[in-house]
C-alpha positions in Angstrom: 0.0 0.0 0.0 0.8 3.7 0.1 2.3 5.1 3.3 -0.1 7.3 5.3 -3.2 5.8 3.8 -5.5 3.1 5.1 -5.5 -0.2 3.2 -9.1 0.5 1.9 -8.1 3.9 0.6 -5.0 2.4 -1.0 -7.1 -0.1 -2.9 -9.5 2.6 -4.2 -6.7 4.7 -5.6 -4.8 1.8 -7.2 -6.8 0.2 -9.8 -5.4 -3.0 -11.3 -3.5 -2.2 -14.4 -2.1 -4.4 -17.2 0.7 -5.8 -15.0 -0.9 -6.8 -11.7 -0.2 -4.2 -9.0 0.9 -1.5 -11.4 -1.6 1.3 -11.5 -3.7 1.8 -14.7 -2.6 4.6 -17.1 -4.8 7.5 -18.1 -7.2 8.5 -15.5 -9.7 11.2 -16.0 -9.7 12.4 -19.6 -10.1 15.9 -20.6 -12.9 16.8 -23.0 -11.7 17.0 -26.6 -11.2 20.4 -28.1 -13.6 21.3 -30.8 -12.3 21.1 -34.4 -12.7 24.4 -36.0 -13.5 22.7 -39.4 -16.5 20.9 -37.8 -18.0 24.1 -36.5 -20.7 25.7 -38.7 -20.1 29.4 -38.9 -23.2 31.5 -39.1 -23.5 33.1 -42.5 -22.8 36.8 -42.7 -23.9 37.9 -46.2 -21.5 40.1 -48.1 -23.7 41.0 -51.1 -27.0 42.8 -51.4 -28.7 39.7 -52.8 -27.3 37.7 -49.8 -28.8 40.2 -47.4 -32.2 40.0 -49.2 -32.2 36.2 -49.0 -31.2 36.1 -45.3 -33.9 38.7 -44.5 -36.5 36.5 -46.3 -37.3 39.1 -49.0 -36.4 36.7 -51.9 -38.7 33.7 -51.6 -37.2 31.2 -54.1 -34.3 30.5 -56.3 -36.5 30.9 -59.4 -36.9 34.6 -58.5 -33.1 34.9 -58.7 -33.0 33.1 -62.1 -35.9 35.2 -63.3 -34.1 38.5 -62.8 -30.8 37.1 -63.8 -29.1 38.2 -60.6 -25.4 37.0 -60.2 -25.0 34.6 -57.3 -21.7 35.4 -55.7 -22.1 33.5 -52.4 -22.6 29.8 -52.2 -24.6 30.1 -49.0 -27.5 31.5 -51.1 -27.8 28.1 -52.8 -27.4 26.3 -49.5 -30.2 28.4 -48.1 -32.7 27.4 -50.9 -31.4 23.9 -51.8 -30.1 22.2 -48.6 -30.1 18.6 -50.0 -27.9 18.7 -53.1 -26.3 15.6 -54.6 -22.7 15.9 -55.8 -20.6 13.8 -58.0 -16.9 14.1 -58.8 -16.7 13.7 -62.6 -12.9 13.8 -63.0 -9.7 14.5 -61.1 -6.8 15.5 -63.4 -3.3 16.4 -62.6 -1.9 19.4 -64.3 1.8 20.4 -64.3 3.6 23.6 -64.7 7.3 23.7 -65.5 9.4 25.7 -63.2 13.2 26.3 -62.7 13.2 23.6 -59.9 11.2 21.1 -61.9 7.5 20.5 -62.3 4.8 21.8 -59.9 1.9 19.3 -59.9 -1.6 20.5 -59.0 -5.0 18.7 -59.2 -8.0 19.9 -61.2 -11.4 18.6 -60.0 -14.6 18.6 -62.0 -17.7 18.4 -59.8 -21.3 18.4 -60.9 -24.1 18.9 -58.4 -27.9 19.1 -58.5 -31.1 18.4 -56.7 -32.7 16.1 -59.2 -35.5 18.7 -59.5 -34.4 21.1 -62.2 -31.3 22.7 -60.8 -27.7 21.7 -61.8 -24.3 23.2 -61.5 -20.8 22.5 -62.7 -17.6 23.5 -60.9 -14.0 23.3 -61.8 -11.1 24.1 -59.3 -7.3 23.6 -59.2 -5.4 23.2 -56.0 -2.3 21.6 -54.5 -4.3 18.8 -52.8 -7.2 16.7 -54.1 -9.5 17.3 -51.2 -9.0 21.1 -51.4 -9.7 21.1 -55.2 -12.9 19.0 -54.6 -14.2 21.4 -51.9 -13.5 24.4 -54.1 -15.2 22.7 -57.1 -18.3 22.1 -55.0 -18.3 25.8 -54.1 -17.9 26.8 -57.7 -20.7 24.4 -58.8 -23.1 26.1 -56.2 -22.2 29.5 -57.6 -22.7 28.3 -61.2 -26.1 26.7 -60.5 -28.6 27.0 -63.4 -32.2 26.0 -63.9 -33.0 23.1 -66.3 -36.1 23.3 -68.4 -37.6 19.7 -68.8 -40.2 18.3 -71.1 -41.1 18.2 -74.8 -41.9 21.1 -77.1 -44.7 19.4 -78.9 -47.5 16.9 -78.3 -45.6 14.4 -80.4 -43.8 12.3 -77.8 -41.7 10.3 -80.2 -38.8 12.8 -80.3 -38.2 16.1 -78.6 -38.3 19.0 -81.1 -39.2 17.6 -84.6 -40.1 20.6 -86.8 -41.1 20.0 -90.4 -38.4 21.4 -92.6 -38.6 22.1 -96.4 -35.8 22.4 -98.9 -36.9 23.1 -102.6 -39.5 20.4 -103.4 -38.8 18.0 -100.5 -40.3 18.2 -97.0 -38.6 16.3 -94.2 -38.8 16.0 -90.4 -35.5 16.8 -88.5 -35.1 14.2 -85.8 -32.3 13.8 -83.3 -30.1 10.8 -84.0 -30.5 7.5 -82.1 -28.7 7.6 -78.8 -26.2 4.9 -79.9 -25.3 6.8 -83.0 -21.8 8.2 -83.2 -23.2 11.6 -84.1 -25.1 11.7 -80.8 -23.9 14.4 -78.5 -24.7 14.4 -74.8 
């Protein structure tokens, strides 16, 4: 035991460790510090459009698109479309020749949308892959555009089949079959 302590107090302070009578390591753990990256900062708008959105004066993203207002803050898109799906299309290494050799950076292409008529494409170059993907997601939010869906006519066989005429012949312009080599996405 420990001198100056009763046998019962000594047993309470000495917990069995890995090696018999040796005390266990550790003890009371301090609470972990909060990671600054995990903390969500409150959005402070920097543009007039951002202030209008945060105040609730702009009711939807379609209003912004209707008046062709430039979106300079990605938080505006986060405010209206909180559940966006993102997909990394390509990560490409780009090199620049310097006096000391090559400097390699990574270029990320990211597309994101809500599967409900909004899509955005972002491209970003950075020294690290994760940084370039995060930057590309931000750029994709800023470059968000609305997508018009549907057919132009009641004829559901092909979208946009106007009747064309050239001299004596009349013909219908149809888009090529999807497996055709002339088919463009």
